[in-house]
N, C-alpha and C positions, 0 to 999 in steps of 0.2 A: 561567242561560245567556243569550246574546244573543237578542233577540226578533225575530220576523219579522212584518212588517206583513201583515194578512189580504189575500190575493189578490195579494201582491207577493213578489218574491224579495229585497227589501231586508232586510238584517240590521241591526238597530239595537242600539247598546250599552245595557246595563242599568245604567249609572251616568252621573253628570252631569259637566260640566266642572269644577264645584267639587270633585268627588272627586279629580280629577287635581291640582288646585292644592293641596289639603290633603295629599295623599300626598307630593308632591314637596317641599313646604315642610317636612314632618316630617323628611325625609332631609337636605335642604340645611342646615337650621338646626342640625343636629347636628354639622356639619363645622366644627370649631374647632381652631385650631393655636396653643396658648397660648405656646409658646416663640417663635413668629414674630409673635405679636400680630396674628393674621390670622383672619378668619372670613367666612362667607357669611350675609347678613342680608336678610330682607324689609325694604324701606327705604321705609316710608311711614307717615305719621301715622295713628293709629287702629288700627294693628296691635298685637296683644296683646304682641308682643315689645318694643315701644317704649312703649306706652301707660303713662302715669304716671311715666315715667322719662326723658322727652325731654331735659330740661335736662342731666341727668347724662350721658346717652349722647352728646349733641351735643358736649359738652366733651371727650369722650374720643376722638372720631374724628380720626385723623391725616390719613387720606386714604381715598378709596373709588373704585370703578369700577362704574358702574351697568350693569345689563343688564335686558332686558324680555322677558317671556314672555306670550303669549296662549294660554292653555290650551284645547285642543280635545279632542274625543272622536271616534273613527272610526266611520263607517258602512261597509257593504260590500255589494257585489253579487257573486254567483258568476260564473265566467267564461262560463257559458251564458246569462246574462241578456241581454236586448235593451236594457238601460238605456243611456242616452247615455254614461255614465261608461265602461262596458265598450267600447262601439262606438268611442269616441274613442281609447281606449288601443290597441285592436287595429289601428285605422287608422294609428296612429303606430308600430306594431310594438313596443308595450310589453307587458310581461307582465300578465296579468289572472288568472292561475291560482294557486291555486284560487279566490281572491277578489281583487277590486280594492277596496282600502280607500280611503276619502275623507272629507273634511269640507268643509262649505259655509262661505262667508263669511257674516258676520252682516249682516242688513239694517240700514239707517240708522234710528235711533230718532227720534222726533218732535223732540226737543230738540237733536239733533246737527246740526252744520253740514256734516259730511262723514261718509263711511263709516269704520267702525272700521278696516278694512283700510288705507285711505289714511293714517289717522293713524299706524298702525304702520309703514307704508312710509316716510313722511316722517321719522318719528322715527328709524328705522334709518339712513336716508340721512344725516341730520345727525350722528348718533353716529359713524358711520364717517368722515365728513369731519373731525370734531373729534378722532378717534382716541381716544374715551373709552368705548367699549362697543359693544353690539350688541342686536338685537331679532329675535325669531322666533316663529312658531307652534310650539307644543310639543304633540305628540299621542302617546299610548300606542299600541302595536301590538297591543292586546288589545281584543276586542269584549265579552268576558264579564267581569263584575265579579268572579266567583269566581276566574277565572284571573289577573286583574290583582291581586286581593288576595293570592292564593297567591304570586305572583311577588314582591310587596312583602314578604310575610311571610318568604319564604326569604332575601331580601336582608337583612332585619333580623336574622334568625338568624345569618347569616354575620358580621355586625358586632357582635352582642350580646356575645360574650365580651370585646371590647375596652372596652365601656362600664363593665365592673366591675374593670378593672385599677387598681392603686393610683395610677398616674401618668397624668395626662391626656395627656401627650405620647406615650404609646404609640400612640394613634390617629394622632397626627401623624407618627410614624415609618412607619406603615403607608401613609399616603396622600400623603406628600411625597417627591419625588425631588429630591435636591440635586446640582447639578453646578457646573462652573466659571462658568456664566452666571447662577447663582442657583437658586432652587427652583421646581418645578412641581408642581401638585396632580395626583395620579394618580387621576383620577375613574373610571378603568376598574376600580378596586378596589371601586366601588359598582355591582354588576352591573345593578341595576334601571334605572340611567340609560341603559344601552345599549338598553333596550327602549322607548325613546321617540324618535320622529323629530322633528327640528327643521327647519322650512322657513321661510326668510326671505321676507317679502313682496317680490315681484320687480318689480312694476309697479303703477301706480295703476289704479283701475277707475272706471267711470261708473255702475255698478249692482252689486248684490250677488248677481246670478245666476251666480256662478262657484264653482268647487270646486278643491281640490287633491286629487289621487289618487296612490296609491303602492302598492307591493306589501306583502305581509305581513311581509317582511323589512326594510322601510323603505328602499326604493330606487326608481329609475325614476319619479321624480315627474313628474306631468303637471298642467298648469293648464288648466282647461276654460272657455275658449277654443275649440279645444284647442291647447296648445303643450307640447312635450316640454321638460322642464327636468332633464336627466339628472344634472347635477352640482350641483344647488342644495341638496340635502338633506344632513344629517349626523345622527349620533346626538346625544342630549343630552350624552353624555360628551365628544364632540368639540367641541360648541358651547361648553360650559363651559370646556374646556381652552383653546380659542382666545380666549375673552373674558378669562380670567384672565391669559394671557400670562406675562410674567416679573413676578410680583407683588413679588418681593424688590427688583427695580430700580424698582418703582413705574411701570412703563411704562403710560401711558394712565390713570393714577390721578389723581384730582382732590384737591388739597390743601384742607383745611378752610378756610383763610384766603382762598382764591380761589374757593370753591364757588359763591357767589352770582353772580359775574361769568361763570363757565362756564355756569351755568343760563340766564342772560340770553342768552348766545350761542346756546344750544340752542333756545330757544323763540322767538327773534326772527328774522323773515325777513331774509335778507341780500339784497344787490343781485343776486347770482347766483340766489337762490331767492326769488321774490316771493310764493310761496304761504305762507299761514299754516300752522302746524303743525296747526291745527284743534282745539286743546285750549284750553278756557276758563281760561287761566292767563296772567297778565301779567308782563312783566319788572318788576323792582322792586328795592328795597333790603331790608336786614334780614339776619338770621342765615342764612348760606348753607345750612348743613345742615338747618335747620328748613324752609327754603323748598323744598329738594329733597324732603324728606319730604312736604310739602304737595302738591308736584307729583305725587308717587307716589300720594297719596290721590285726587287728581282723576282720574288715569289709571285707577285701579282702580274707582272708583265710577261714572264716566261711560262708560268704554269697556271695562272688564274686563281691562285690560292691567296686569299685575303688575310692579312695580318691585322688583328685588333689587339687591344690591351686594356686591362683594368689598370688605371693610373692613379697613384697617390701623388698629390702635388705638394711642393714646399709652400711655406707661408709667402 
C-alpha cells in the first residue's frame, strides 16, 4: 500500500518512476499493425529493442513521428490536510476530495545548464511549431503499487487472447478504425492507458519549487504557482491518439531521407527563439535515423525524457 511519512499526512507511492516507464513500454511496444507496416517504438540508441540491430532497422524505417514522455509518480494529501497543495486548490475552488494528487518538478542537476522542465517545455514548443510530435508529463492515477500492478494485469488479461491468435493482424483489426480519411488507432481499447494523466509543460520556470496537482480522476489540474489549468490535461489515450493523428496519410511524419535536416531544425535556435534547447546535442550531418536515436539516448540519460515514435516501415 502507499506509505505515509511519519508525522505527516503526505501519502507517498511505493513504486518508482522507472516502474511507470517499464510498464508503459511493455504495452506500447506490443502494439504493432503488420498489414499497415506501422508500430510504436522506443526510439533511442542503447534501448534493447534497437541494440545490436541499428543498421538493419535504420534501413527499414520509411517515416516516423516522435513523441516524448517524462514519467512521474503521484504523491497525495487528503482534503483535510493543511499542506500548501490543498490550500492552493481550495483557494482556486478546485476539488481536493478525498485526496489531491500531485508531482513535483525535478531539481537541476550539477551538470545541467537548465531545469528538466524547461527542456521539456522548449522541446514541446518546437515540436508543435514544426508539426511533428508532442511532449508531456505522464503520471499514473494510482498511489499503491499493488493497485497499479492489478490494473496492468487486468489490462494484459483483456488483451492476452489476441496474442495467441493465428494471424497477427487480428490485433490490428481490434485496435484500428478505418474511415474515408485513413485509419486511426483505437487506444481506448487498451484500458490501462486511460488510467494515466498527461500534462504538457505549460511555461518555463526559474526554480524547481513547483508542482502539478490534479484529482484522483485525472482532471482539474493546478500548477503551484498557484494557477488553475483546467483544460491542460488529457488521458494517455487521448494524448497518443492526438499525436498519431492520421498515420495513413503520414501527417506530421518525418521521412527517413530528410530526418537529419528536421532534427537540425528541432535542436537549433531560430531567430524567433534565441534560447538553446538546453540539450548537449549539436546539429550535424550523418545518417538521420541514427542521429535521432542518439538524440533520444541523450534525452534519456541526461534528463530522463523518453523518446518514442510512431514508425512506418518499408516493405
